[in-house]
N, C-alpha and C positions, 0 to 999 in steps of 0.2 A: 643438448641445446644449450646455448648460453643463457642465464637468465635476464641479460637485457634484449633480448628475443622473446619474451612474452609479455604479449599485449590482453588487454583484457577486448571481449568481445569477441577473440581471435579462437581457434580451435589448431591441437596440435594432434597427433597418436603414439601411443605407444607400441611397444617392439611388440605388442599381443595385438593389437587393432583394436585396440579400446581407444574412442575417440572421446576428447574432451576441452568441453566449451569454457573459457575463463569469462566468468561472471563480475569478478572482482578481485584485484590486486590493492593490497593496503596493510602496510608495518609488516611486511615482509612474508605476509603470508598470501596465497592464492586459493580463494572460491573458485568451486568450477562444476558443470554438470556435465554427465560423463552418459556415454550406450557403446557398447561392442557392438562392432561396423557388422558382424556377421547375425547380429539379434537386432529383427526389426522391433521397433517402440520410440519410446520417446525419449527425450532427454530428460535425464532425473538429477538430483544432488547427490553428488558421489560423496558426503561425509556430511557430517550436525554443523551447523553454522556454526559452535565452538569451537571445530576441530579440523580447521581447514591447513593443508601443510605448510611448510615452508615455501617459499619460491622458488630457493636450492633444490629442495628435493622434486618440487612440484619438473624443472627444470630437466633434472637427471632424469626422470621417467619418461619423458616424451621424445620423441626421435625425429618427430619430422610437424612443420604445420601443413593442415589437411583443409578441404574447404569444409563450411560447416552446416552439410547437409546429409540428412541420417541415411542417404543410398552410400554418400562415399566408401570409399574403400582403398588404402594404401596401395600405390601402384598400378591402381587405373587410372589414373586422371578426373575422378569425379564421377 
């Protein structure tokens, strides 16, 4: 995805169906929580607070925006 498509409060999926909810974008870095869409559970921080990935890296890893619900699966419409 393009970096300008990544927005705080929205959710994105990777090719491996890992869903990521963006909690903050600041200084070219992205803080997010994650869960695997095929494993029930709760959103969890994806990285240490001081190890947020760059916006470029985050955008390169996600393939599409998805609903921010735990039972959403890529390609099923949520």
